[in-house]
N, C-alpha and C positions, 0 to 999 in steps of 0.2 A: 506576420501571423496575428490573427485577432485574439483578443483576450479570452473569450470563452473556450476557444480551441486549445490555447496553451494551458488554461486552467484544468481542463479535462486530461490533457497529456501529463501534466504534473501530478494529478491525482492517480493516474495509472502507474506512473513511476514510483510514487510513494507507496502505493499498495503492493507493488512488486518487491520493494525493499523490505517492507514489513513481513511479507510472505517468506522471503529469503532468510531473514533473521530468525523467524520462528522455526523454519525448517532446519536451520543450522543448529539451533538450540536442542531440538529433538534428536538430531543426528549425533550430537555430542554428549548425550546423557550418560553413556557408558564410559566415557573417558575420564581419566583422573583429573585432568585440567578442566574445571567446571566454569570456564569463561562463558558468560552469556552475552550474545550479540543483541544489541538494541538499536532501534532507529530513532529513539527520542533524543532531543538535544541534551547535551551534558549540562549539568547545573552543579555548582559547588555545594549548595545546600542540600542537594538530594542524596539520600542514603542509598547506596547500591543494594540491589536485591541479593540476599544471602541464600535464600532457599530456592532451589530449582523445582518448579512445579510443572510437569509436562502437560497437565490439563490447561494451564493458562496459555501455553504455547499453542496447543491445539485450537483453543478458542481464538487466539490471535490469528492463526492461519485462516480460520473460517471467516473472521471479521475482515481480514485483508482480501480474501476472495470475493466477498460481497462488495467491498469498496471498489475492487477492480472491475467487477461487472457493472456496478452503478456508473462508474466513470466511463466505461465503454458505451453505455446507453446514452450518457450525456454527449459524448463525442459523435455517436451515430445520429442523434437528434440534431445536433449542430450542423453536421454535414448535410443531412436531409433538408434542413431549413435553408441553408445556403444554396443548395441545388434548386429548391423551389423558387427562391428569390431570383436566381439567375435565369430560370425558365420564364418567369413573369417579365423580367426586364428585356429578354431577348426577343 
């Protein structure tokens, strides 16, 4: 698999995980256990978020959806370019 294709697929996977985490956070707002799902790498120096803000999760969902669509466009362009190159060589 070539690098641009795998980069687009990794971006799609990352956007999907961000969307899943934000949706999970919104779904769990009413529960007493207010565990927040994140997709960021863990860091010892990072202070965990104490306040749950549904607006930030909605913005994260929209951002993840835009990233998903952008990566799909990159994948589509890559596949179209590869197809055009194969047509030229054939």
